[in-house]
Every structure is written in structure tokens, then in C-alpha cells.
N, C-alpha and C positions, 0 to 999 in steps of 0.2 A: 554452480547452478543449482545445487542442491539447497542451498541456502535460500536463494531465489522462489524454487518451487515451494519451501517449509513454508515462505513467508505467506505468499498467496493461499497455500491452504489455511494457513490461520484468519487471513480475512475471511474464507468461506466456512470457519467451524461455528463462529458465533462467541457470544459474552463470555462465555464460561474462559475461553483463551484469551481473553484480552491482556492481561496482565503479560502472557508470552507474548504477544504481540509488540507491547508497547515495549517490551526487552529486547526486541530482535530491532527495531526502530533506532533505540538509543544506542544499540551496540554497531550499529553498521557506521562505520569511519566514513565511508563514501558521502554520507549528508553531507560532510565540510567543502566537498570537491565540487560541487556543481551549486548555482543558484536553484533556488527551492522553485523557481517557475518555470525552470530547464526540464526536458521530457527526457534529460539524462539523471535527472535528480532520483534516488530513489523510490520514492514517495510517487514520481508520476511514472516511472519506466514499467512500461508494458509487459506481458506475460507472453508467452510463446501463442497464444489465441488473441494477441494483439489488443489484452485488456488491461487497462491502468487500475492500480491497488483498489483506487478509490469507487470505480465500477463493480468490483469484484466483490466490495464490500455490499454494495446498492444492491447488486445483482440476487446475492444471497440473504437480503434482508437483515444486515447485522449493522444494526442501531450504532453500537458500541465503536464497533470500527472504524463507521463513517466518522463516527464524531471525535475520535480519535485520531485518524488521519488529516481531517480537516483542523484540530489543534495543533499540528505538526506543521501547518500549511502546505498539505497537499493540495493540488491545483485542480478545483473542477473542471476547467476549462482545458485540460486534457481530451484531446479527440481520440475517439474509441474505434476501430474499426473492425467491426463485428459483422 
């Protein structure tokens, strides 16, 4: 769970951490376990506040993280219950 919390923290921090964010995405072996359109895929999986990674990046105005997530095919249609 700590790795997931760290991932969401990187999404919130901003552009200077984009390299670490990309490395975290590439290192996550769970990416191959689920279809990218699945809400169980790591790029779509919600945090404890029921927010998707893409939503968190947008919420914090982290344009580079948004672009990175979309380049890895994060699903922009994932519903967020906030």
C-alpha cells in the first residue's frame, strides 16, 4: 500500500518528479495483469479517497503527469466518487 500512496503523492507533486513517476509506472508489474480499460489496472485504480490517478493529476494542475498517464493509456472515463 505504501507504493500506491507514493504513486499518488508523485502525481500531486508536479513536473519536477515526472521522471520518478514514469519510472514507477514502468516498474509496476501489475500493468500487464489487467486490460488498460479495467478499473483494476494500476493507471485507473482509485486511491483511498476514491480518486483515479488522472483525476489527482488534474486536481493538482500537474499537466506533465496528465500527459504521461494518457500516453500510457490511462482511461479518462473512469468515474470518481468524490
